[in-house]
C-alpha positions in Angstrom: 30.7 39.2 28.2 33.9 37.2 29.3 36.1 35.5 26.8 38.2 32.5 27.2 40.9 30.6 25.3 40.0 27.0 25.6 40.8 23.3 24.6 43.9 22.4 22.4 45.5 25.6 22.4 45.7 25.9 26.3 46.9 22.4 26.5 49.6 22.6 23.8 50.8 26.0 25.5 51.1 24.2 28.9 53.1 21.2 26.9 55.3 23.6 24.7 53.9 22.3 21.9 53.2 24.7 18.9 49.7 26.2 18.9 48.1 26.0 15.2 44.5 26.8 16.1 43.1 28.7 18.9 39.4 28.2 20.0 37.4 30.6 22.2 34.2 30.6 24.6 32.1 33.1 25.1 30.1 33.5 28.5 27.4 36.0 29.5 26.2 37.2 25.9 23.6 36.4 23.2 23.9 35.4 19.8 22.3 38.9 18.6 25.0 40.6 21.0 27.6 38.8 18.9 26.2 39.5 15.5 25.8 43.4 16.7 29.6 43.3 17.2 30.4 42.1 13.9 30.9 38.4 14.4 29.8 36.0 11.6 27.4 33.1 12.6 28.8 29.8 11.2 27.3 27.1 13.8 24.5 24.9 12.3 23.5 23.2 16.0 24.8 25.7 18.5 26.2 29.2 18.2 29.5 29.4 16.7 31.0 32.8 15.4 34.0 34.0 13.3 35.8 36.8 14.7 35.3 39.9 12.2 39.4 40.0 11.7 41.1 37.0 13.1 38.4 34.6 11.6 38.9 32.2 14.7 36.0 30.4 16.1 34.0 31.9 19.2 31.4 29.5 20.5 28.8 30.6 23.3 29.3 28.5 26.3 26.8 25.6 26.4 25.9 22.3 27.7 24.8 19.3 26.4 22.1 16.6 27.0 22.3 12.8 25.3 19.1 12.3 23.3 19.8 9.7 20.8 22.3 7.3 19.4 25.6 8.1 18.0 27.8 11.1 18.4 25.4 13.4 17.1 22.6 12.5 19.3 22.8 15.5 21.6 20.6 18.6 22.5 22.6 21.7 23.0 21.6 24.4 25.5 23.0 27.6 25.7 22.2 31.1 27.6 23.8 33.8 29.4 23.7 31.9 32.5 26.0 29.0 31.5 29.4 29.1 33.2 32.7 28.3 31.6 32.7 25.5 34.3 29.7 24.0 32.9 31.1 24.4 29.5 34.2 22.6 30.2 32.4 19.9 32.0 31.1 18.7 28.5 34.5 18.1 27.1 36.2 14.8 26.7 39.3 14.8 28.6 40.6 16.9 31.6 43.8 18.0 29.5 41.4 19.4 27.0 39.1 21.1 29.7 41.2 24.0 30.7 40.4 27.6 29.9 42.4 30.6 30.1 41.1 34.3 30.7 42.4 37.4 29.2 44.7 38.1 32.2 46.4 34.6 31.6 44.8 32.7 34.4 43.7 29.3 34.1 40.3 28.1 34.9 40.9 24.3 35.7 38.0 22.8 37.6 38.7 19.1 36.4 42.4 19.2 37.4 43.7 19.1 33.7 47.0 20.7 34.9 47.6 17.9 37.3 47.3 15.4 34.4 49.5 17.0 32.3 52.0 16.7 34.9 51.2 13.1 35.5 51.0 12.4 31.9 47.5 11.0 31.8 44.5 11.0 29.4 41.6 11.1 31.8 37.8 11.7 31.1 36.2 14.6 32.5 32.9 12.9 33.9 30.9 9.9 33.2 29.1 11.7 30.3 32.1 10.6 28.4 30.3 7.3 27.7 27.6 9.3 25.8 29.8 9.9 22.9 31.2 6.9 20.9 33.5 9.2 18.9 35.6 9.7 21.8 37.0 6.4 21.7 38.7 7.3 18.6 39.5 10.9 19.8 41.1 9.5 22.9 43.0 7.0 20.7 44.1 9.7 18.6 45.3 12.0 21.5 47.4 9.0 22.9 49.3 8.6 19.4 49.6 12.7 19.4 51.3 12.6 23.1 52.7 9.2 23.5 56.2 10.3 22.8 55.6 12.7 25.9 54.8 10.0 28.2 51.0 10.0 28.1 48.9 7.2 28.5 45.4 6.5 28.9 44.0 6.4 32.4 42.8 2.8 33.7 39.3 4.2 34.6 39.2 6.0 31.2 40.1 3.0 29.4 37.2 1.0 31.3 34.7 3.3 30.0 36.2 2.9 26.5 35.5 -0.7 26.6 31.8 0.1 28.0 31.3 2.1 25.1 32.5 -0.6 22.7 30.3 -3.1 24.5 27.3 -0.8 24.1 27.5 -1.0 20.4 27.6 2.7 20.0 30.6 2.5 17.7 28.3 1.2 15.1 26.7 4.5 14.8 30.1 6.1 13.9 30.0 7.1 10.0 32.7 5.7 8.0 33.9 9.1 7.0 34.5 10.0 10.9 36.3 6.9 11.4 38.6 7.8 8.5 38.9 11.5 9.6 40.5 10.4 13.1 42.6 7.7 11.4 43.9 10.2 8.9 44.6 12.4 11.8 46.4 9.9 13.8 48.8 9.3 10.8 50.1 12.9 11.2 51.0 12.3 14.8 54.5 11.4 16.2 53.4 8.0 17.1 50.4 6.4 14.8 50.9 3.1 16.2 49.7 4.2 19.5 46.2 4.9 18.0 45.9 1.2 16.6 47.3 -0.1 20.1 44.6 1.6 22.1 41.9 0.9 20.0 43.0 -2.7 20.3 43.5 -2.6 24.1 39.6 -1.4 24.4 38.3 -3.7 22.0 37.3 -1.0 19.5 39.5 -1.9 16.9 37.4 -5.0 15.8 34.4 -2.6 15.3 36.0 0.4 13.4 39.0 -1.4 11.8 38.3 -5.1 11.7 41.0 -5.8 9.1 43.5 -4.7 11.2 42.2 -6.3 14.2 42.0 -9.7 12.4 45.8 -9.6 12.1 46.2 -10.3 15.9 46.8 -13.8 16.5 47.8 -14.7 13.3 51.4 -16.7 13.3 54.2 -15.8 11.0 57.4 -17.9 10.4 59.6 -17.2 13.4 62.8 -17.2 11.3 61.8 -14.1 9.6 59.4 -12.8 12.3 60.9 -13.3 15.7 57.6 -11.1 16.9 55.5 -14.0 15.3 52.2 -12.5 15.7 51.1 -10.2 12.5 49.1 -7.8 14.6 52.3 -7.0 16.8 54.3 -6.8 13.4 51.7 -4.3 12.0 52.3 -2.1 15.1 56.0 -2.3 15.0 55.9 -1.6 11.2 53.5 1.5 11.8 56.1 2.7 14.3 59.0 2.3 11.9 57.0 4.1 9.1 56.6 7.2 11.3 60.4 7.3 12.0 61.2 7.0 8.6 58.5 9.2 6.8 56.2 12.2 7.8 54.0 11.2 4.7 50.4 10.0 6.0 50.4 8.1 2.5 53.5 6.0 3.5 52.4 5.5 6.9 48.9 4.2 5.9 50.4 2.0 3.3 52.5 0.4 5.9 49.9 0.0 8.3 47.6 -2.2 5.8 50.4 -3.9 3.7 49.9 -7.2 5.1 46.0 -7.4 5.5 46.0 -10.6 3.3 47.7 -12.4 6.2 44.4 -12.6 8.0 42.6 -14.7 5.2 45.5 -17.2 4.9 43.9 -20.5 5.6 44.8 -22.1 9.0 46.3 -25.4 7.4 48.9 -23.0 5.7 50.3 -21.0 8.6 52.5 -19.7 9.5 53.3 -19.4 5.8 51.4 -16.6 3.8 52.7 -17.0 0.3 49.6 -15.5 -1.2 49.2 -12.5 0.9 50.4 -10.0 -1.4 47.5 -10.8 -3.7 44.7 -11.6 -1.3 45.5 -8.3 0.3 44.4 -6.4 -2.7 40.8 -7.2 -2.4 40.9 -6.3 1.4 42.5 -3.0 0.8 39.9 -2.2 -1.9 37.3 -2.9 0.5 38.5 -1.0 3.3 39.2 2.1 1.4 36.0 2.0 -0.1 34.0 1.7 2.9 36.0 4.5 4.8 35.9 6.6 1.7 39.7 7.0 1.6 41.2 9.3 -0.7 42.5 7.5 -3.9 45.9 8.4 -3.4 46.1 6.6 -0.2 44.4 3.6 -1.7 46.7 3.5 -4.6 49.8 3.4 -2.7 48.6 0.9 -0.4 47.7 -1.4 -3.2 51.3 -0.8 -4.7 53.0 -1.5 -1.3 50.7 -4.5 -0.8 51.2 -6.1 -4.2 55.2 -5.4 -4.6 56.6 -5.3 -1.2 57.8 -9.2 -1.3 59.1 -8.6 -4.4 61.2 -5.6 -3.5 62.5 -7.4 -0.4 63.8 -10.0 -2.9 65.0 -7.7 -5.6 68.4 -9.0 -5.7 67.1 -12.2 -6.6 64.6 -11.2 -9.2 65.6 -11.2 -12.7 66.2 -8.0 -14.7 63.3 -8.6 -16.7 61.1 -9.0 -13.6 62.3 -5.9 -12.0 61.8 -3.7 -15.1 58.3 -5.3 -15.3 58.0 -4.2 -11.5 59.0 -0.6 -12.5 56.3 -0.8 -15.3 53.5 -2.2 -12.8 54.3 0.9 -10.4 54.3 3.3 -13.3 57.4 4.7 -12.4 57.9 6.4 -15.4 55.3 8.8 -15.3 55.5 8.9 -11.5 58.9 8.4 -10.4 58.4 9.7 -6.9 56.2 6.7 -6.2 59.4 4.6 -5.9 60.6 6.4 -2.9 57.2 6.1 -1.1 57.0 2.4 -1.9 60.6 1.9 -0.6 60.1 3.7 2.5 57.1 1.4 3.2 58.8 -1.6 2.4 61.8 -0.4 4.6 59.3 0.0 7.7 58.0 -3.5 6.8 61.8 -4.8 7.0 62.6 -3.1 10.1 59.1 -3.5 11.7 60.6 -7.0 13.1 61.7 -7.9 16.5 65.4 -7.6 16.4 65.8 -6.1 13.0 64.8 -2.5 14.2 68.1 -0.9 13.6 69.3 -3.0 10.5 69.8 -1.0 7.2 67.3 -1.8 4.2 70.1 -2.1 1.8 67.9 -3.4 -1.1 66.5 0.1 -1.3 69.7 1.4 -2.6 70.0 -1.4 -5.4 66.3 -0.9 -6.6 66.7 3.2 -6.5 69.9 2.7 -8.6 68.5 0.0 -11.0 65.6 2.5 -11.8 67.7 5.4 -12.5 69.7 3.4 -14.6 66.6 2.1 -16.6 65.0 5.5 -16.9 67.7 6.8 -18.9 66.9 4.8 -21.7 64.4 7.0 -23.7 62.1 6.6 -26.4 63.7 9.2 -28.6 67.0 7.2 -28.9 65.0 4.2 -29.9 63.2 6.2 -32.7 66.3 7.5 -33.9 67.6 4.0 -34.4 64.7 3.3 -36.8 62.2 1.7 -34.7 58.4 2.5 -35.3 55.1 1.8 -34.0 54.7 -0.8 -31.1 58.3 -1.8 -31.8 59.3 1.5 -30.0 58.1 0.3 -26.7 59.1 -3.2 -26.8 63.0 -2.1 -27.9 62.9 0.4 -25.3 61.9 -2.2 -22.7 64.5 -4.7 -24.1 67.2 -1.8 -23.7 66.1 -1.3 -20.1 66.2 -4.9 -19.1 69.8 -4.9 -20.7 70.7 -2.0 -18.8 69.5 -3.4 -15.5 71.1 -6.7 -16.1 74.7 -5.2 -16.7 74.3 -2.9 -13.7 73.1 -6.1 -11.4 76.4 -7.9 -12.7 78.5 -5.1 -11.5 76.6 -4.6 -8.3 76.9 -7.9 -7.2 80.4 -8.5 -8.3 
């Protein structure tokens, strides 16, 4: 029996990145021998076992054969005769097809080390085209490694276009699309995920709401980049620099979906996009079964980002109503999340990348002043019933009005 460390752990070691999970491949043994050694069987479609003490995954070396549509249409073959080289051949990218033996020696039959040095995401073999999920995985690895200079090899991008044209992407489940998108939101450069999918044509199939933004013009005065799709990529990039939160990054990426349905005769203006985007975000999140917390923040950002950009021009009553709509009195942390996404929107424009988003300071200060007006003080002054909330709201508006007068003076 021979045991090899494989996949991401080897790759990340070579890149001097933190290693979070370790996967192992076992060559020359049987399922029964693993059970006899105290391993716990967990694999459904092929033999995977948990180590008795570390609980890390140990899989028997295997090969795969395409038998049906989609990413689940495979038959797996395993035996004591399957070699580590054969097991590595079924993997997606050469940088993920490197193994390390117990003495620290690398087994690298597909030149993954060279591709790490050359910063290339390259497929292992033409069997790459048999699994449509690999299109999303390559896009995610692009997002994970873009900051290190990695790009998708031209020949691999060609195969990704081939998969897209084959219609195989239609067999991906919505949950799996969300899983890969969500993982991309935790990487250093989430915009690369969308960019790679756009470049191979897959974005139109898996995230058509975002793909529809490309080619939609915006007013050049406010958006020198003009194209809404390019603006979305720029916003995604800024959001990742401003916040580690996947929720904020998601909200930033989808905040402008409404611009895709603006009638052409109204271009380049998009006066109603904060309203038309609501329905699109709800449909997108429902289709992909995105968690409610992602949907709810995205809806708040979509609905309010224009108001927040123009906060200094809003009447105090309108600003307090915005606070009410965001339910900030019960969830004050929501304000920072919304403002970060709005800042990404503000900075995600050509030539605006390094400008401060000063309105965030004003909105934050105005909220803290309004939040100091509590119901107990209103009750002490003799107000009862529905008059309590009405008076509290009136006092909040007055406090914000006073603050605004001082702020702009």
